[in-house]
Each structure stands twice: as structure tokens, then as C-alpha cells.
ZAFI-280282 format. One record per atom (N, C-alpha, C): x, y, z; residue in three letters. Coordinates in steps of 0.2 Angstrom, whole numbers, plus 5000, padded with zeros to 4 digits. Layout:
BEGIN
XYZala ...
! end
This chain:
BEGIN
500449945000ser 500050005000ser 500450065000ser 501150065002leu 501550125002leu 501650154995leu 501750114990pro 501850144983pro 501150174981pro 500650144983val 499950184981val 499850244985val 500050244991met 500050314995met 500450364992met 501050344990ala 501550394987ala 501250424981ala 500950374977leu 500650394970leu 500050444972leu 499650424977gly 499150474978gly 499350544981gly 499850544985ile 500050614987ile 500350654981ile 500750614976tyr 500950654971tyr 500350674966tyr 499850634965leu 499350654961leu 498950714964leu 498950714971ser 498650774974ser 499050834973ser 499750834973leu 500150894971leu 500050914964leu 500050864960val 500050884952val 499350904951val 498850874954gly 498150884952gly 497950954953gly 498150984959val 497951054961val 498351094956val 498951084954asp 499351124949asp 498951124942asp 498651064941leu 498251064934leu 497651104935leu 497251094940gly 496651124941gly 496651194942gly 497151224945val 497151294947val 497051344940val 497251314934thr 497151354928thr 496451384928thr 495951334929gly 495251354929gly 494951404934gly 495451414939arg 495251464944arg 495451534943arg 495751544938arg 496051614936arg 495451664936arg 494951644932arg 494351694931arg 494051714938arg 494051664943glu 493751684949glu 494251734953glu 494851724952val 495351764955val 495251834952val 495151844945ala 495051904942ala 494451944944ala 493951904945ile 493351934948ile 493451964955ile 493751924959leu 493851954966leu 494252014966leu 494852014961lys 495252074961lys 494952134958lys 494452114953ser 494052174950ser 493652204955ser 493452174960arg 493052194966arg 493452224971arg 494052234971gly 494452264976gly 494852224980gly 494852154979ala 495252104983ala 495952114982ala 496452114987gly 497152114985gly 497452044985gly 498052034983asn 498451974983asn 498351934989asn 498451964995arg 498451925001arg 497751905003arg 497251945001gln 496551925002gln 496351864998gln 496551864992val 496351814987val 496751744990val 497351754991phe 497751694993phe 497551665000phe 497351715004gly 497051685011gly 496351655010gly 495951675005ser 495351645004ser 495451575001ser 495851574996leu 496051504993leu 496351454998leu 496751475003met 497051435008met 496551415013met 496051455014leu 495551435019leu 495051385015leu 494951395009glu 494651345005glu 494951275006glu 495651275005ser 496051215006ser 495951175012ser 495951215018val 495851185024val 495151155025val 494651185022ile 493951155022ile 493951095018ile 494251095012val 494251035008val 494650985011val 495150995014gly 495550945018gly 495150915023gly 494750955027val 494350925032val 493850875029val 493550905024ile 493050855021ile 493350795018ile 493850805014ala 494250745011ala 494450695017ala 494650715022ser 494850665028ser 494250635030ser 493650665031gly 493050635033gly 492850585028gly 492850605021val 492650555016val 493150495016val 493750505016gly 494250455016gly 494150405022gly 494050435028leu 493950385034leu 493350345033leu 492750375030leu 492150335029leu 492250285024leu 492550305018leu 492750255013leu 493150195016leu 493650215020gly 494050165023gly 493650115027gly 493250135031val 492750095035val 492350055031val 492050075025val 491650035021val 492049985018val 492649995015val 493049945012val 493249895017val 493449915023ser 493649865028ser 493149825030ser 492549845030arg 491949795031arg 491949735026arg 492049755020phe 492049705015phe 492649655015phe 493149685017leu 493749645017leu 493749605024leu 493449625029met 493349585035met 492949525034met 492349535030ser 491949485028ser 492249425024ser 492649455019thr 493049405015thr 493549365019thr 493949405023ala 494449375027ala 494149325032ala 493549335035ala 493249295040ala 493049235037ala 492749235030thr 492549175027thr 493149135025thr 493649155023phe 494249115021phe 494549085027phe 494549125033gly 494849105039gly 494449055043gly 493949025041thr 493548975045thr 493448915041thr 493448855045ser 493348795042ser 492648765043ser 492448725038gly 491748695039gly 491248745035gly 490648725035ser 490148755031ser 489748815035ser 489948825041gly 489648875045gly 489748945042gly 489248985043asp 489249055040asp 489549105046asp 489949155043val 490249195048val 489849265047val 489649285052ala 489249355052ala 489649405055ala 489749455051val 490149515052val 489749575053val 489649595059ser 489149655060ser 489549725058ser 489149765055trp 489349835053trp 489449875060trp 489149845065ala 489249885071ala 489849865075ala 490249815073asp 490849795076asp 491449845073asp 491349905076leu 491849955073leu 492049995079leu 492750005079arg 493050045085arg 493550095082arg 493350155082ile 493750215080ile 493950255085ile 494550265087ser 494750305092ser 494750385090ser 494850425095val 494850495094val 495450515090val 496050485092trp 496650495089trp 496650475081trp 496250425079thr 496150405072thr 495850465069thr 495350495071ile 494950545068ile 495450605068ile 495750625073val 496250685073val 496750675068val 497150615068leu 497650605063leu 497450615056leu 496850585055ser 496550585048ser 496450655046ser 496150695050val 495950765049val 496650805048val 497150795052leu 497750835051leu 498150815045leu 498050745043phe 498450725037phe 498050755031phe 497450755031gly 497050785025gly 497150855024gly 497150895030val 497350965030val 498050985028val 498550945030ala 499250955029ala 499350935021ala 499050885019leu 499150865012leu 498850925007leu 498250955009met 497951005005met 498351065005met 498651085011leu 499051145011leu 499651135007leu 499951075008leu 500551065004leu 500451064997leu 499851044994ser 499751034987ser 499551104984ser 499251144988thr 498951214985thr 499351274987thr 499851264991tyr 500251334993tyr 500551364987tyr 500951324983arg 501351354977arg 500851374972arg 500351334969pro 499951354964pro 499451414966pro 499151414972phe 498751464974phe 499151534975phe 499851524977lys 500251584978lys 500351614971lys 500451574966arg 500551594959arg 499951624956arg 499451594957val 498851624953val 498551684957val 498651694963ser 498451754967ser 498851814965ser 499451804962arg 499751864959arg 499651884952arg 499251844949ala 499051854942ala 498751924941ala 498951964936pro 498552024935pro 497852004932pro 497352054933val 496652044931val 496652034923val 497052074920ser 497052064912ser 497251994910ser 497651964913gln 497951904911gln 497451844914gln 497251854920ala 496851804923ala 496151794919ala 495851844916leu 495251844912leu 495351804906leu 495951794903his 495951754897his 496051674899his 495751634894his 495851564895his 496551544895his 496951564890tyr 497651554890tyr 498051624891tyr 498451624895ser 498851694896ser 499551674897ser 499951734897pro 500651724897pro 500851684904pro 500451694909ile 500651674916ile 500651594915ile 500251564911ser 500251494910ser 500851464907ser 501151504903thr 501751474899thr 502351494903thr 502351524909gln 502951544912gln 503051484917gln 503551444916thr 503751384919thr 504351394924thr 504751444923ser 505351454928ser 505751384928ser 505851354923tyr 506051284923tyr 506851284923tyr 507151254927thr 507851234927thr 508051164926thr 508351144921pro 508451074920pro 508951034925pro 509251064929trp 509751034933trp 509550984938trp 508950994941leu 508650944945leu 508450884941leu 508150884935asp 508050824931asp 508650794929asp 509150834927ile 509850804925ile 510150764931ile 510050794937thr 510350754943thr 509950694944thr 509250694943leu 508850634944leu 509050574939leu 509150594933ile 509350544928ile 510050524929ile 510550564932gly 511250544933gly 511250494939gly 510850514944val 510750464950val 510450404948val 509950404943ser 509650334941ser 510250294937ser 510550324933ile 511050294929ile 511650264934ile 511850304939thr 512350284944thr 512050224948thr 511450224950ser 511150164953ser 511150104949ser 511050104943ile 511050054938ile 511750024938ile 512250064937val 512950044936val 513150014943val 512950034948cys 513150014955cys 512849944956cys 512249934954val 511949864954val 512249814950val 512449834944ile 512849794939ile 513549774942ile 513849824945leu 514549804947leu 514549764954leu 514049784958gly 514049754965gly 514349794970gly 514249784976met 514449824982met 515249814983met 515549754981asn 516249734982asn 516649754976asn 516449794971ala 516749804965ala 517349844966ala 517449884972ala 517949934973ala 518649894976ala 518549834978tyr 519149794980tyr 519449754975tyr 520149744976gly 520549704971gly 520749734965gly 520749804965his 521049844960his 521649884961his 521949874967gly 522549914969gly 522449984971gly 521750004973phe 521650074975phe 521850084982phe 521950144984ser 522150154991ser 521450144995ser 521550145002trp 521050125006trp 520550185006trp 520750245005ile 520350305004ile 519850294998ile 520150284992ala 519750274986ala 519250214987ala 519550164990glu 519050104991glu 518450114995glu 518650155000ser 518050175005ser 517550225002ser 517850274998leu 517350314994leu 516950274989leu 517250234985leu 516950194980leu 516450144983leu 516650114989thr 516150074992thr 515550114994thr 515650174997val 515050214999val 514550224993val 514850244988val 514450264982val 514150194979val 514450144979leu 514150074977leu 513550054982leu 513650064988val 513150044993val 512550094992val 512650154992met 512150204991met 511750194984met 512050174979gly 511750154973gly 511350094973gly 511550044976val 511149984977val 510549994982val 510650034987val 510050054991val 509550094988val 509750134983met 509250184980met 508950144974met 509150084972phe 508950054966phe 508150044966phe 507850034972pro 507050024971pro 506750084969pro 506950144971ile 506650204969ile 506950234963ile 507450204960met 507750224954met 507250234948met 506750184947pro 506250194941pro 505850264941pro 505650284947phe 505250344948phe 505750404947phe 506350404949phe 506750464948phe 506850464940phe 507050404937leu 507150404930leu 506550434926leu 505950414928ser 505350434924ser 505250504925ser 505250534931met 505150604932met 505650644928met 506350624929gly 506850664925gly 506750664918gly 506650604915val 506650604908val 506050634905val 505450624908val 504850664905val 504850734906val 505050764912arg 505150834913arg 505650864908arg 506150834907leu 506650854903leu 506450854895leu 506050804893met 505850804887met 505250854885met 504850864890thr 504250914889thr 504450984891thr 504750994896met 504951064898met 505551094896met 506051044894gly 506751074892gly 506751094885gly 506351064880ser 506351084873ser 505651054871ser 505351094866his 504751084863his 504851044856his 505451034854arg 505551014847arg 505350934847arg 505550904852leu 505450824853leu 504650814853leu 504350854857tyr 503650844857tyr 503250854851tyr 503550904847ala 503250924840ala 503350864836ala 503850834836arg 504050774832arg 503650714834arg 503550704840leu 503050654842leu 502350664840leu 502150724840val 501450744838val 501350714831val 501850724827ala 501850704820ala 501750634819ala 502050594824leu 501950524823leu 501250494825leu 500850534829val 500250514831val 499650544827val 499850584821lys 499450614817lys 498850574814lys 499050514812pro 498450464809pro 497950454814pro 498050464821trp 497550454826trp 497150514828trp 497550574828thr 497250634831thr 496950674825thr 497150664819lys 496850694813lys 496650764814lys 496050784814glu 495850854814glu 496150894820glu 496250854826leu 496450884832leu 497250884833leu 497550874827thr 498250874828thr 498550944829thr 498250994827tyr 498451064828tyr 498351084836tyr 497851064839leu 497751074846leu 498251034850leu 498350974848val 498850934852val 499550964851val 499650984845asn 500351014844asn 500451084848asn 499851124849arg 499951184853arg 499851174860arg 499651114862asn 499551104869asn 500151124874asn 500751094872ile 501351114876ile 501551184875ile 501351214870ala 501551284869ala 501151334873ala 500451314874arg 500051354878arg 500151344885arg 500251284887asn 500251274894asn 500751214895asn 501451224895pro 501951174896pro 501951144903pro 501751174908arg 501751144914arg 501151094915arg 500651104912arg 500051054912arg 500250994908arg 500551004902ala 500750954898ala 501250904901ala 501750944904ser 502250904908ser 502050864914ser 501550894917asn 501250864923asn 500850804921asn 500450804916leu 500150754913leu 500550694911leu 501150714908gly 501650664906gly 501950624912gly 502050664917val 502350634923val 501850594926val 501250614927ile 500750564930ile 500650504926ile 500650504919ile 500550444916ile 501250394917ile 501850424916ser 502450384917ser 502450354924ser 502250394929leu 502350374936leu 501750314937leu 501150324934ala 500650274935ala 500950204932ala 501250214926leu 501550154923leu 502050124928leu 502550164930ala 503050144934ala 502850114941ala 502350144944phe 502050114950phe 501750044949phe 501350044943gly 500949984942gly 501449924941gly 502049944937leu 502549894936leu 502849874942leu 503049924946phe 503349914953phe 502949864957phe 502349874958ile 501949834962ile 501849764959ile 501749754952ser 501649694949ser 502249654949ser 502849684948ile 503449644948ile 503649624955ile 503549674959thr 503749654966thr 503349594969thr 502649594967met 502249534969met 502449474966met 502649474959glu 502849414956glu 503449394958glu 503949434959ser 504649414961ser 504649394969ser 504149414973thr 504049394979thr 503849314979thr 503349304975phe 503049234974phe 503649194972phe 503949214967ala 504549174964ala 505049164969ala 505249214973gln 505749204978gln 505549154983gln 504949154985glu 504649104990glu 504649034987glu 504449024981gln 504548964978gln 505248934977gln 505748974975glu 506448954975glu 506648944982glu 506448974987ala 506648964994ala 506448894996ala 505848874994val 505548814996val 505948754992val 506148764986lys 506548724982lys 507248714985lys 507548764987phe 508148764990phe 508148734996phe 507748745001glu 507748715007glu 507548635007glu 507048615002val 506848545002val 507348504997val 507448544991gly 507848504986gly 507448474981gly 506948434983gly 506448404979gly 505748424981gly 505248384979asp 504548404981asp 504448394989asp 504748344991ile 504648324999ile 505348315002ile 505348315008asp 505948295012asp 505748255018asp 506048195017val 505848135022val 506448125027val 506348135033ala 506848125038ala 506848055041ala 507348015041gly 507347955044gly 507747945050gly 507947995053gly 508347995059gly 509048025059gly 509448025064his 510048055064his 510548005067his 511047985062ala 511547935064ala 512047965069ala 512148025069ser 512648055073ser 512448075080ser 511748055081arg 511448075088arg 511248015092arg 511547955091trp 511347895094trp 510547875093trp 510347905087leu 509647885085leu 509747845079leu 509447785079pro 509547735073pro 509147765067pro 509447755061val 509147775055val 508647715052val 508047725050asp 507647675048asp 507747675040asp 508247635038tyr 508347635031tyr 507747605027tyr 507447555030gly 506847525026gly 506347575025gly 506147625030ala 505647675029ala 505847725023ala 506547745023val 506747795019val 506747765012val 506947695011ser 506947665004ser 506247655002ser 505747645006ala 505047635004ala 504747695001ala 505147755001val 504847814998val 504847804991val 505247774988asp 505247764980asp 504647724978asp 504347684982thr 503847644980thr 503147674981thr 503147734984leu 502547774984leu 502247794978leu 501547794977pro 501347824971pro 501447894969pro 501647914963gly 501847974962gly 502547994962gly 502947954966val 503647964967val 504047944961val 504347984957glu 504747964951glu 505447944953glu 505747984958his 506447974959his 506648004966his 507147984970ser 507248004976ser 508048004977ser 508248044981ser 509048044983ser 509048034990ser 509547994993his 509647985000his 510348015002his 510348035008tyr 510948065010tyr 510948055018tyr 511548055021ile 511648045028ile 512048105030ile 511948135036val 512248195039val 512648165045val 513348175044leu 513748155050leu 514148215053leu 514448205058thr 514748255062thr 515548245060thr 515848295057ala 516548295055ala 516948335060ala 517548315062ser 517948355066ser 518648365063ser 518848425062ser 519448435058ser 519748505061ser 520248525057phe 520548595059phe 520048645058phe 519448635054leu 518948685053leu 518448685059leu 518548645064gly 518148635069gly 517648585068gly 517048585071thr 516548535071thr 516048555066thr 515848515061ser 515448545056ser 515048485053ser 514448485050pro 514048435047pro 514348415041pro 514348345039leu 514648325033leu 514048285030leu 513848295024ala 513348255020ala 513648205016ala 513448145017val 513648085012val 513048075008val 513148075001leu 512648064997leu 512848024991leu 512348004987asn 512447974980asn 512448024975asn 512948044972ala 513048104968ala 512548094962ala 512548034959ser 512148024953ser 511348034955ser 511148004960asp 510448004962asp 510248074964asp 510748114967tyr 510648184969tyr 510548224963tyr 510948214958leu 510948254952leu 510348244948leu 510148184948glu 509548164944glu 508848184947glu 508948194954thr 508248214958thr 508248284958thr 508748324960val 508748394962val 508848434956val 509348414951his 509548464946his 509648534948his 510248544952pro 510348604955pro 510548664950pro 510848644945gly 511048704940gly 511648734942gly 511948764937asp 512648794937asp 512748854942asp 512148884944phe 512148934948phe 512548924955phe 512448864958tyr 512648844964tyr 513448834965tyr 513748824959phe 514448804959phe 514948864957phe 515448864960val 515948914959val 516548894955val 516648924949gly 517148904945gly 517048834941gly 516448804942ser 516348744938ser 515548744937ser 515348684935asp 514648674934asp 514348614938asp 513748594937glu 513448534940glu 513748474939glu 514148464933gly 514548404932gly 515048384937gly 515248434941val 515748414946val 515448364951val 514748364951leu 514448314956leu 514548244954leu 514648224948arg 514848164945arg 515448134948arg 515948184949asp 516648164951asp 516648144958asp 516048164962leu 516048134969leu 515948064970leu 515748034964glu 515747954964glu 516447924966glu 516947964965glu 517647934967glu 517747944974glu 517947884977asn 518047884985asn 518547934987asn 518447974992gly 518948014995gly 518848084992gly 518348104989thr 518248174986thr 517648204990thr 517648274990cys 517148314993cys 517048384990cys 516548414991leu 516348484990leu 516348524996leu 516548584996ile 516548625002ile 516248695000ile 515848725005thr 515548785003thr 516048845002thr 515848894999lys 516248954997lys 516448995004lys 515948995008glu 516049035014glu 516649005018glu 516648935019arg 517148905023arg 517848905019arg 517748895012ala 518448895008ala 518748965009ala 518349025008asp 518649085009asp 518949105016asp 518549075021tyr 518749095028tyr 519449055030tyr 519448995027tyr 520048955029tyr 520548945023tyr 520448985018asp 520948985012asp 521048915010asp 520548885008ile 520548815005ile 520448824998ile 520848784994leu 520748784986leu 520548714984leu 520348714978val 520248654974val 520848614974val 520848554976gly 521448504976gly 521748494983gly 521548534987asp 521848524994asp 521548464997asp 521848435002val 521648375005val 521548395012val 520948375015leu 520648395021leu 520648325025leu 520948325031lys 520948275036lys 520348285041lys 519948235041ala 519348245046ala 519248175049ala 518848175054glu 518648125058glu 517848125059glu 517548075057val 516848075058val 516548025064val 516048045067ala 515748005072ala 515147965069ala 515147895071trp 514647855068trp 514347815074trp 513747815074ala 513347775079ala 512947725075ala 512947665078ser 512547605075ser 512247565081ser 511747525079gln 511447485084gln 511447405082gln 511747365086ile 511847295085ile 511547255091ile 511047225089asn 510647185095asn 510547225101asn 510147275100ser 509947325105ser 510547355108ser 511147355105thr 511647385109thr 511947445104thr 512047505106tyr 512347555103tyr 513047555103tyr 513347555097gln 514147565096gln 514347625093gln 514847655096phe 515047725094phe 515747715091phe 515847735085thr 516547735082thr 516747795079thr 517347805078arg 517647865075arg 518047835069arg 517947865063ile 518247845057ile 518647905054ile 519247895053pro 519647945050pro 519647955042pro 519548015040leu 519548025032leu 520048065030leu 520248055024gln 520648105020gln 520248125013gln 519948185013leu 519548205008leu 519848265004leu 519848244997arg 520148294992arg 519548334990arg 519648404990val 519248454988val 519248454980val 518648444977ile 518648444970ile 518148494967ile 517848534972gly 517448594969gly 517248634975gly 517048694974ile 516748744979ile 516048764976ile 515548754981val 514848774980val 514648834984val 514148874982lys 513848924986lys 513448884991lys 513048834989ala 512648794993ala 512348744989ala 511948694992leu 511648644987leu 510948634990leu 510448634985pro 509748634987pro 509648564991pro 509248574996gly 509148515001gly 509648505006gly 510248535005leu 510748535010leu 510848605013leu 510348625017thr 510348695019thr 510748705025thr 511048655028phe 511448665034phe 512148685031phe 512648705035ser 513248735033ser 513748675033ser 513948655027thr 514448595026thr 515048615023thr 
! end
């Protein structure tokens, strides 16, 4: 809802600026009757306060009405069985502070939206205010530096995201240069979510208010649709460039906000799906016990998973506790071919290699290590790690605990592996 609120606030700011043009004749009539600039401005601001109070009341009422429908729907989905859920319209609690904050917000938004447009129109001479189009409408007082800055910030943010926040290191720069570049990169990445809005505002304002030539050429492209109205469309930006620019900004921001909300929603769903796939590895995860915690593994129950209807393939693995100079860490023992056929991890998870390195795990004495541990302990591909694993087994109701020494040759480095979400 925050993007929608931001768009609503901007529409309020621009909407007043667009609608104030039609109020010039009223201002001219007041001035012709002897009203001064301050009197006209004061009456318009008093009108803004009244409209803000009315708007806050209407908004609060509409919010209550919408919440009633949402509550009925949520209560229906949140119950089980065939029983009906009755939501009474009398089940409403609105505190005094809610009303006060709503009124203050409405009044503050109206004052913020109307101050500059009403200030400008209250200073208009009577002779200009009586005309439908007047020189005051074409006076934009436009300086392109703000829009150029917004475009520059947007481009910088895109470059920072492409390079990454660690791009400043490893080039032999001094620590001062690395620190400054890192700050710029971090700021660019942080500002990336709002970059589309900066880019939309900067480009549209620069194209409409910076020069009218591009607008005229674009009007020629739409002439087959505008036909007899082409002249009016062409003269629109010349008569009132502020209005034309604001309309262009509204359209571009509406598209940007719509894309932002839809893409954010779709990417959130996709991320949740990928997170489930990463945590589970396959469609389901079956736990058969923990061999390293004196709990017997029911191999028969685990193997029976393959016989269940709908199960095409499965991959079995055992997690052991390994002790080495790296400390104590879990070690996953798996069948590489079965894992590769079941999970299909993809090349994304491998550093400097692809998923084919999993087939090399079929050779005894080989292992993969996570990039985090490899970087922390300066481990390279080809190094041999000496470790000792603890193994618990049950023979005739008697538990036996043994330690098995291992020499493992590192054949690859992975970011992580789906289904093996623990640190290995």
C-alpha cells in the first residue's frame, strides 16, 4: 500500500497544479471587486483547509466501508466447515486519535498541494487571469538541473547494481578510494528500488519542459489517430507546458508504480517458491533419523519412499558430524548420481565449475566444500582435508559408537546445494 499512498500524494500535488488554471477567472473577479493578493490567497488557503477536512472525513468513511467487505471475506476464508460467519457493521472501533490524525493528514496534504499553485495564481493580473490562456500559464521557471541530477542518480544506481557492492576491492586502489567507491556502490544499490520513479520523472520533465521540438515530432507520429485535432495537440505544450508536463509525469509514474507493484508481487512469489525448492531440494523431504545422535536410521522406511505412488525418483543422504581443523561441522554423504537426477541444482550453485562436478563425487575420498568455509580457511580445489567422523550404530539392541578417519580431496566449491541447507 505504500507505493499507492505515494502515488496518491503525488497525484494530489499535480492535480491541484492542473486544476488551478480554471480558477483564474474567479481570481480575476475577486480582484476586480477590490480584493488584494493576500486576500485572494487567504481565501483560497481557507478553502484548502475546508476541503482537507471534508476529504479526511470521506476517506475515513470509505476506509470503514472497504474494511467491512474485506473483513467479511477474510472471515469466510479463515473458517473451516460450512458454518456462516456473520460480520456485523456495528463491530467498529474508531478512536479519537484516528479521527484527529485523519483530519490533520488531510489538511496538511491539501495545504502542501495548494500553497505554490494558489500563491502563483493569486498574483496574476486581472487582464491575464480573464483569458483562458495567458502568458502566466506558459511561464514555467524551469531549470533542468534537477531532472539531469535525477537521471544521473538513476544511471549511477543501475551501474552500481551491475557492478555489485564489492566491486571497489581487488584493483589496487588506496583504502581511501576503496572506502569512497564502496559508499557510492552501497548507496546506489540501496536507491535502486526508487530508481524507476526518479528516471521517469527526470526523463519526462526534461523531454516536455526542456525543449518543445521532441514533442512536436512525436505529435507528427500520432497524426493518423488525432487527425483534425492534431493542431490542438501540437499547441497544447506551447499553451500550457506545465500542464502537459504534469500529465506526462502522471502517466509515466502510474505505469512505473503499476509495474513496481506487479513485479514486486511476482518476484516475491517466485522467491518463495525458489526458497522452498532450495530448502527441500525436491518436492518432499523425508527424515529417517540422525545417525550421529545415537538415533537409529530406519533405512527400510526411507527406501520405501520410492515405492509410493507418484514418486518418480528420490535421493538419499546421511548427515554425519566431522571434526577437523575447521572445527566441528556437518558432513553430508550422498549418492551423487541420484542427487543430480532428483534435484537438478543447476550451474548457479557452483563456483568455477558446473553441476557436472557432482559426478566426480562418485570417486571415493572426494568432497565439495561451501564457498564461505573455503574463503574463511583459504581452502582451494585440490587440497586434502583430514577429518574424523562419528558413527553410531545399533547391533542387537546395543549401541556402538566409532570414529572413522577420512582424507577428503576437495574437487569443487559450491555456494550451497538445494536440500542441504545446513552449513557443510
